[in-house]
C-alpha positions in Angstrom: 74.7 112.8 117.9 74.0 113.3 114.2 75.9 111.0 111.9 78.5 112.5 109.5 77.3 112.1 105.9 79.9 110.3 103.7 80.4 110.0 100.0 82.5 107.1 98.6 84.7 107.5 95.5 85.7 104.2 93.8 83.3 101.3 93.5 85.7 98.4 92.8 86.4 95.2 94.6 87.0 96.6 98.0 83.9 98.9 98.1 81.5 96.1 99.0 82.7 95.6 102.6 82.7 99.4 103.2 79.1 99.6 102.0 78.1 96.6 104.2 79.8 98.0 107.3 79.7 101.8 106.8 76.2 102.6 108.2 76.5 100.1 111.1 78.9 102.5 112.9 77.4 105.1 115.2 79.3 108.0 113.7 78.8 108.0 109.9 76.3 107.3 107.1 77.3 106.6 103.5 74.8 108.5 101.4 76.3 108.5 97.9 79.0 106.9 95.7 80.9 107.9 92.6 83.3 106.4 90.1 85.1 107.4 87.0 82.7 104.9 85.4 79.4 106.7 86.3 77.3 103.8 85.2 79.1 101.5 87.6 78.6 104.0 90.4 74.9 104.2 89.7 74.6 100.4 89.6 76.5 100.1 92.9 74.3 102.9 94.4 71.2 101.1 93.4 72.5 97.8 94.9 73.0 99.5 98.3 70.1 102.0 98.2 72.1 105.2 97.8 72.7 107.7 95.1 75.3 106.9 92.4 76.8 109.8 90.6 79.9 111.4 89.0 83.0 112.3 91.1 82.4 116.0 90.3 78.8 115.9 91.5 79.8 114.1 94.7 82.6 116.6 95.5 80.2 119.5 94.8 77.5 118.2 97.2 77.4 120.5 100.3 75.6 117.8 102.3 78.6 115.4 102.2 81.2 116.2 104.8 83.6 113.3 104.4 85.0 111.3 101.5 86.1 107.6 101.6 88.6 107.3 98.7 88.8 103.7 97.3 90.4 104.4 94.0 93.6 102.7 92.7 96.9 103.6 94.5 98.1 105.8 91.6 94.9 108.0 92.0 94.9 108.2 95.9 96.7 111.5 96.3 95.0 113.3 93.5 91.5 112.3 94.7 92.4 113.2 98.3 93.6 116.6 97.1 90.4 117.2 95.2 88.3 116.2 98.2 90.3 118.5 100.5 90.0 121.4 98.0 86.3 120.8 98.1 86.4 121.3 101.9 85.8 117.7 102.8 87.6 115.4 105.3 89.0 112.3 103.5 89.8 108.8 104.4 91.7 106.8 101.8 92.6 103.1 101.2 96.2 102.3 101.6 98.7 103.5 100.7 98.2 107.2 101.5 100.0 108.1 98.2 102.5 106.5 95.8 105.2 109.0 96.5 106.4 110.7 99.7 106.1 114.1 97.9 102.4 113.5 97.2 101.8 112.1 100.7 103.2 115.3 102.2 101.0 117.5 99.8 97.9 115.7 101.2 98.9 116.3 104.8 99.9 119.9 104.2 96.7 120.8 102.4 94.6 119.1 105.1 96.5 121.2 107.8 95.9 124.4 105.8 92.2 123.6 105.5 91.7 122.4 109.0 90.5 119.0 107.8 91.1 115.4 108.8 93.0 112.9 106.7 92.8 109.2 107.6 94.1 106.1 105.9 93.7 102.3 105.9 94.5 99.8 107.0 92.3 99.7 110.1 92.8 96.0 110.9 95.0 97.0 113.8 91.7 98.2 115.5 90.4 94.7 115.4 90.1 92.5 118.5 93.2 90.4 117.6 95.8 93.2 117.5 94.1 95.3 120.1 94.4 92.3 122.5 98.1 92.2 121.7 98.5 95.9 122.3 96.9 95.5 125.7 99.1 92.5 126.6 102.3 94.4 125.7 101.1 97.6 127.5 100.2 95.5 130.6 103.7 94.0 130.7 102.9 90.4 129.8 106.1 89.9 127.8 108.2 92.4 129.7 110.2 95.0 127.8 109.8 94.6 124.0 113.1 93.6 122.4 112.3 92.8 118.8 109.8 91.5 116.2 109.5 89.5 113.0 106.9 89.9 110.3 106.4 87.8 107.2 104.1 88.2 104.2 105.1 85.6 101.6 103.0 84.5 98.6 103.1 83.8 94.9 101.4 87.1 93.8 97.8 88.1 93.0 97.8 87.3 89.2 96.2 83.9 89.7 93.0 85.4 91.3 92.8 89.2 90.7 90.9 90.2 87.6 93.1 93.2 86.9 96.5 92.6 88.6 98.7 95.0 86.6 98.8 97.7 89.2 100.3 95.3 91.8 103.5 95.3 89.6 103.6 99.0 88.8 105.3 101.8 90.8 103.4 102.1 94.0 102.7 98.3 94.0 104.7 95.3 94.8 104.4 93.3 98.0 105.8 96.1 100.2 103.3 98.7 99.0 100.4 96.3 98.7 100.7 94.3 102.0 103.4 96.2 103.9 100.9 98.7 105.2 99.1 96.0 107.2 102.3 94.7 108.8 104.0 98.1 109.4 100.8 99.7 110.8 100.4 96.7 113.2 104.0 96.9 114.3 103.7 100.6 115.0 100.5 100.0 116.9 102.4 97.5 119.0 105.8 99.1 119.3 105.6 102.7 118.3 107.1 104.7 115.5 110.2 103.7 113.5 113.6 105.3 113.6 115.7 103.6 110.9 115.2 101.0 108.2 117.5 99.1 105.8 116.9 96.4 103.3 117.6 94.5 100.1 115.2 93.9 97.2 115.0 92.2 93.8 112.6 91.4 90.9 112.9 87.6 90.8 110.8 87.0 87.7 111.1 89.5 84.8 107.7 88.4 83.4 104.5 87.4 85.2 101.5 85.7 83.4 97.9 86.4 84.4 96.1 83.2 85.4 92.7 84.7 86.1 89.8 85.7 83.9 89.1 87.8 81.9 92.8 88.3 80.9 94.3 84.8 81.3 97.6 84.5 79.5 98.5 88.2 79.4 102.1 88.8 80.3 103.2 91.6 82.6 106.7 93.0 83.3 107.1 94.1 86.9 108.4 97.7 87.4 109.0 97.4 91.1 110.7 94.9 93.5 108.7 91.8 94.2 110.9 90.4 97.0 112.0 92.8 99.8 113.9 91.8 103.0 114.0 94.7 105.5 115.3 95.5 109.0 113.8 98.3 111.1 114.7 99.9 114.4 111.9 101.5 116.4 112.3 104.7 118.3 111.8 102.9 121.6 114.7 100.5 120.8 113.3 97.2 119.5 114.7 95.8 116.2 112.3 94.2 113.7 112.6 92.1 110.6 110.0 92.4 107.7 110.0 90.1 104.7 107.5 90.7 101.9 107.3 88.7 98.7 105.2 87.9 95.7 107.8 85.4 94.6 107.3 82.5 97.0 105.5 79.9 94.8 105.8 76.9 97.1 104.2 78.1 100.3 105.6 78.9 103.7 105.3 77.9 107.4 106.6 81.1 108.8 104.4 83.1 111.3 102.7 86.4 110.4 104.1 88.5 113.3 105.9 87.6 116.5 107.0 90.1 119.2 109.8 89.2 121.6 110.1 90.7 125.1 112.4 90.3 128.1 109.8 88.0 129.7 108.1 86.3 126.9 107.0 86.0 123.2 103.7 87.0 121.7 102.3 85.5 118.5 100.2 88.2 116.7 97.5 87.2 114.3 97.4 88.0 110.6 97.3 91.8 110.4 95.1 91.6 107.3 92.4 90.2 109.5 90.5 91.6 112.5 90.4 88.6 114.8 92.8 86.1 116.5 94.2 83.8 117.5 96.7 85.3 120.0 99.3 83.1 121.7 101.8 83.8 124.4 104.7 81.9 125.9 106.2 83.5 129.0 109.7 83.0 130.3 109.9 79.7 132.1 106.9 78.1 130.4 107.3 75.2 128.0 104.2 75.6 125.9 102.0 78.3 124.3 98.8 79.6 125.8 96.0 81.0 123.7 94.7 84.3 125.1 91.0 85.1 124.8 90.4 88.3 122.9 90.0 91.3 125.2 88.4 93.5 122.5 85.5 93.1 120.0 85.6 93.9 116.3 87.0 90.4 115.6 85.0 89.9 112.4 85.6 91.8 109.2 85.1 95.4 110.6 86.7 97.2 107.6 85.6 100.8 107.8 86.2 101.1 111.5 89.1 103.5 110.8 86.9 105.8 108.8 84.2 105.6 111.4 86.7 106.4 114.2 87.8 109.4 112.1 84.2 110.5 111.8 83.8 110.1 115.6 87.0 112.2 116.1 85.6 115.0 113.9 82.4 115.0 116.0 84.3 114.9 119.3 87.3 117.1 118.3 89.8 114.4 119.3 92.7 112.7 117.4 91.8 109.7 115.2 93.7 106.4 115.3 94.2 105.5 111.6 95.6 108.9 110.9 97.3 110.5 107.9 100.5 111.0 110.0 100.6 107.3 110.8 100.0 106.4 107.1 102.7 108.8 105.9 105.1 107.3 108.4 104.3 103.9 106.9 104.7 105.2 103.4 108.1 106.7 104.2 109.3 103.4 105.7 108.2 101.4 102.7 110.1 103.8 100.4 113.0 103.6 102.9 113.4 99.9 102.4 113.7 100.4 98.6 116.0 103.4 99.0 118.3 101.5 101.4 118.5 98.6 99.0 119.4 100.9 96.1 122.0 102.8 98.2 123.3 99.8 100.1 122.9 101.9 103.3 120.6 102.6 106.2 117.7 105.0 105.7 117.0 107.4 108.6 113.3 108.2 108.9 112.4 111.9 108.6 108.9 111.5 109.9 107.4 110.2 113.1 103.8 109.6 114.4 101.9 109.0 117.6 101.5 105.3 118.6 97.7 105.0 118.0 95.7 105.1 121.2 94.3 101.7 122.2 90.6 101.2 122.0 88.8 100.9 125.3 87.7 97.5 126.5 84.0 96.7 126.5 82.9 98.6 123.3 80.1 97.2 121.2 81.2 95.8 117.9 80.3 99.1 116.1 81.0 101.4 119.1 84.1 103.7 119.1 84.4 105.6 122.4 
């Protein structure tokens, strides 16, 4: 089957892994890239042997059927809307949009145009979390009861060259890293019914410790420590704690899922591999479970490739716009609940993403 031709918009830090992996998948071929800085796009294109050009030129190219949108979060919705207006399917880095209103605009325009929208993260399609999905679906821990998820760190200003956007509206630990954790939890337990939470800005000023802007002081606009509780439609209750304010480290796990017959330790949802551990009722030690699925190395781009395959086959894709919007609403819901000192009832839902089949090649999809 002929590969879908893809253009990439945004050639910053994250683009490298998409370039490296993009053409390895059976369903898509990255043929051009664009950036607001056209010279940077041309340089990146030369590096990877493709055409670098302006955003306008890319969107007007009739050969390109699908866009991968790797711009900064504040530009996600606008670039997605431009791509859809140009008649192209679009897959965007997380989050889908900064606001729920813009997220809905993207989904509604895609529906009107009969086009696909997909969104990162796609790490839940890696061997680690797919193994956990199979263990839960096969009943290894019985009926799921609850889950805990923790993303605690000191913030990105010590290593990221341009960290301001992490502390602006649409940033913070929940919007930056929450998509990995919430998407993984939905892949494991299904859609969310209700959320609540409390949040704070612990440090009114943050100092950049990385080059080239070492010493520059930033003032966070969004909560940097968020403690949330969520109930899933199927019944389990989860806890999610995200923070950029933990300066002394932590020994908490990434994700654990608790069932009526055992506990599952889920690997870091910002990675594709393991390890996966289980302790069943009556056991007195943990057992490491071999991964049942491939894609355990850095397979970033698999979500976009799965969407391209879905376009070819006329099926649903796994890292869908509906899933991403459900995550976006939940992230806002934690902040809304904190502000209102109340529970937030989710207005959206989504399908639990279909598990990948066992036995696929690392770059296979069906």
